[in-house]
N, C-alpha and C positions, 0 to 999 in steps of 0.2 A: 695464529687462530684463523681457521677457514670460515668464511662467511659466504653462503650462497644467496644471491640476490635474485628476486623475482623480476625478470626483465620483461617489460610490457611493450617496448618499442617507443615509449614516450619519454619526455624530458625528466619526469620525476624519478623514475627508476634509474635512468641514466646517471643523474647527478648523485643519487644514493650510492650507486656502485663506485662512481668516481671518488666521492668523499671517503668511502671506506678504504679504497686503495691508497689514497693520499695519507690516510691515518696508519698505514702499515699492515693492514689485514691482507691475508691471501683471499682474493675475491674471485668467485666463480659465478657466472650468469646462468640462469635457468629460465627458459621460456616455456610457458604453458599454452597449449592449444586446447581450448575448451569447446570450440564450435566448428563444425565442418560444413561450411557453405558450399564446398565443392561437390557435395553429394547431389545438389540440384541447384546450379547457379541461377537458372531461370526462375525457379520457385522463390529464391531468396532475393531476386531483383538485382542480381549482379550481372552486368553486361560485358565486362572486359575480361571475364574468365579467370580473374584472380580474386581469391577470398581476401577480405580486408585483414584477416589475421595473418595471412601470408605476407602482406605488405608490412605489418607490424613486426613480423619475424625478421624480415630483411632489415628494417630499421634497427632492431635490437642487435643483429649481427654487426651492422656497421658501427654501432656505438661500442660494442665490445672490442671490435678491431681497433678503434681509435684509442680506447682506454688501455688496451693490451691485456685483456682477460679472456679466458675461454668461455664459450656459450654452449650449453647443452639444451636439449629440447625434450619435452615430455607431452604426450597427448592424454588429456583427461576427458575426451569427448563423451565416452559412455558414462563416466562418473558424473559429469556435469548434467547430462541429459537426465539421469536417474535421480540425482539429489537436488538439482536446481530447476531445470526446465520443467520437469513434471510437476513440481511444486507450483511454479509460476502458472501453468495451465490450469491446475486444480483450483487455485485461488480465484483465477478469473472466472471459472465456471460457477463458483459460489457467489459471484457478484462482488468479490472483494478486490482490493488494490494491493497486490504483492510487491515486495521489494526484493527481486532476485539477487541483487548485488550483495545484500546482507547474507543471504544463504550461500553465495559463492565464497565469501570470506570464511563462513563457518565450516563448510564441507570440503571446499577445494583448496583455497589459498593457505589456510592455516591448519589443514588436516592432510589431504593427499599430497599437496606440494611440500609440506614440511617433512613428510615421511620420505619423499623422493630426494629431498635435499640431504637428509641424513645418510641415504645410500651413497651420496657423493662425498661423504665424509665431513659434512657441515658441523661445525661447533655451534654456529648460530645461523639464523636466516634473517634476511632483511628485505623490506619492500619500500616503495616510494610513497607510502601513506603519510598524510599530514596528521600525525599523532605523535604522542610521546609516551615513553614508559620510564617511570622513576620508581625503582624498587618493585613493589607489586601493584603499583598504581598505573592505570591507563589515563593519561591526561590529554586534553584537547591539544591540537596543533596550535602553534603560535599565531598562524595566519587564520583568523576567525572566518574569513571568507572561504577558506579551503579545508578547514578542519574536517577530518573524516572519521572521527570516533563514532558518529552515528552509524556508519556502515560496519563498524567493528563490534556492535553491541550484542551480537550473538556469539562472539568468540569467547571461549572460556579463559580463565586465568591460567589454567594449565597449558592451553594452546599458545598463550602469549609468552610462555617461558622460552628463553633462548631466541627471542625476537628483537630485532632492532629496527627503529624508524629513523634513518640518518638525516632526513630533511624536516623532521617534525618541528625543529626549532627555527625554521626559516620561513620567510614569506615567499609566495610564488615568484614575485619579481626578482628576489635574490637567487632563487633556483635558476631562473632563466639566465641571469647575468653570469652565474658560475658556469653554466653550459656554454655561453658565448665565449667567455675568456679562455675556456679550455677546448674550444673548437669541437664541441660535441655536435654531431650531425643533426640531431633533432632539437636543437636549441630553440628553434622557432616553430616547431610542430604544434599544430592546434590541439588543445585538450580534447579528449573524447568526451562526449556528452550522451546522456540518456542511458537506456539499458544496454549492457555490454553486447549482447548478441543481436541487438537490433541496430545499434549505431545510428547512422544518418538516414536509414531507410524509413519509409512511411509506416508508422506504428500499426494502423488499422489494416493495411494491406499485409503486413507481416503476420499479424495474429490470425488473419483470415486463412492463412495456409494451414493452420493447426486447429482452429476452432471455428465452426460455422455459426455465425451470429444470426439470431432470429429477430427480424424486425418487430418493433412494438411501439406503443404510444409514448410520446413525451407529454407529461402532464404538469400544468401549473399547480404546484403543491398547495397554494393558497386558495385558488378558486375551484380546483378539480377539473378544469377545462383542458381538453386536448389542444396542444399548441404545435405539435409536430410529430415526426416519426423518427425513431432511432434505428441504427444499423446493427444492434447487438449490444447488450449491456457491458460486455467485456471491453468495449472500446472507450469507456468513460470512467472518470474518477470524480470523487466529491470535490467541489470547488472549481471544476473545469469550466472555462468560459468559451474558449475557442474550439472550433470543429465539433460543435454540438449538433449542428444541422438547423439552426434557427438564424441564419445569416440575415434574413430579411426583417428580423425583429429589431426595432429601434431601441428597445429597453435593454439594459444590461442584465443578462441572465446568467445563472450559474447552476451547474448540476448540484443538487443538494441531497439526492437519494436514488437508490436503485432497489427495486423489489423483484427478486429473482423468481418468486412464485407466480407473479402476474406478468412478468417481463415488462415492467413499467419503469421508465426513467422519469424522475421528478426534477423540475427546475424551479428556482426561486429568483425573484427579481430584486435588484438593488444590492449595492456593495455590503450593506449592513443588515441584510435580511436575517430575521430571527431563525430562519430555517437552516442557516449555515452555522449556527452557534450551538454549543453544548457546554455542559459544566461538570461532566463526570464520565469516566470510561473504565471499563474492565480490561485489564491487560493480561494476556495469557503467555505461556511459554517463557517465563522470566528466566533470564540468564544473569546470575549474580557475578559481576566481575570483581566486586569488592565485598568484604564481609560487613560493611556498614549497612544498616537498615534504618535509614532516617524516616521520620514522619513528615518532614518538610524538606522540599528540594525544588529543583527546576526540571522541566521536561521539554524535549523537542518531540513534536508529533510528525514532523516531516524534516527532511534533510535541510532545506533552506528556511525553515520556520524559525522564529525567534524563540528563545527559552521563555517559558511562562512558569510562574510559581505554582506548585501543586502540593496538596497534602496527600499522604499515602496511607492506605489501609492494607495490611497484609492478609490475604485470604488463603483458603485451602487450594489444593490442586495447582500449586505453583502459579498463582495469580495474584495480582494486586488491583486495588481500586484507587484511581487517582481523581482528585477533585480539584477544580480550577474555576476561573471566572471567564466566561465568554470565549472559549476556545473556538477558533474558526476552522471549519472544514476538517475536523478530526475524523479520520477515515478508517473503517475496519479493514484489516489486512496490512496497513502500514505499521511501521515500528514506532513505539514510544520509548524514548531513551531518557534515562534519569541521570542528572548531574548534581554533584555537590561542588559548586564553584568550578574549578578546572577539571575535576576528576569525574570520569564516566564510571558510574557505579553499577548500573544494571540496564537491561533493555528487554523488551518483550513485544508481542504483537497485539495490536488493538483488536479486541474481540467484540465489545458492545459499547454503544455510545448513548448517553442519557442527557436529558434536560429537565430540570425541575422534578427529579426522581422518577421520570418516565423514560423508558427506552424509546428512542426515536423510531417510530414505526416505518418511516420512509427510508430507513437505513438497513432494514432487516433483509 
């Protein structure tokens, strides 16, 4: 059986490919280039003349050479721009906080990539995601700290057919140890963090290349007083504390709202400010991974957030209403992902947020 593995240049995909080869599969590597920083190195803040994805490609080639499998390469630069990056910019312009990695999985990794793998004769495809598939169920990865089902929440059950997650049953420490024992060149390579096409670069400087932020007032949501000036609403997200522009403020402040119509950024003071809390949200663009439709479940509102209990009401237009107790920094544009125990059953995008049956005016 031929398995095409999405090789990223990192340790997770490397070990996924290694394990599959050890299990007797015919393994082929396929590297995706989704972003072309070489178009304008200066604009992207690259000074050594080498796109970070080119470095990842070199690492992927070294891994494949060590394992003894071929590596192919495919460019999805235009597709990524059209399906992921334009969405990212559009959401920022609306004052929302998008998660482009979720859309990358939906439109690129489990759509365009899968089709390209089939051209190479793949019976199955595999990636280095920390997730598991059992039958027609998408389950969390065993490593709770690395579980990536949140990012798979817009991938359909049909897209998950013929997909393998070879490291979903492992902890990250085990993955690195396997890499070390098998002399994988990227065994100690640092995990990538943040949005894929931004990487380690300064977020605000990167976004400024594509969207011109308009300065506006920062308002204390409780008093209505101006406390500072922001550099453009797209640079901030709900719950943000650092890099808000109030460094001289001795009190702990958090972004609690953005009003695109008035170009106003609202902040609240105190870790437990009521302005960071909500108890209800409308979730749109629901993707049902399971045929289960529970009325009680748990939800994640951000990748690193804890699961919280929710009650679910099913609405028209492929929307649901979730109710919960004191959800903190629930943010329009982010994903809400619903779980029944270990199983990821559906996901959607946060549309509106409420407290005490009233939509939060400072989040509109």
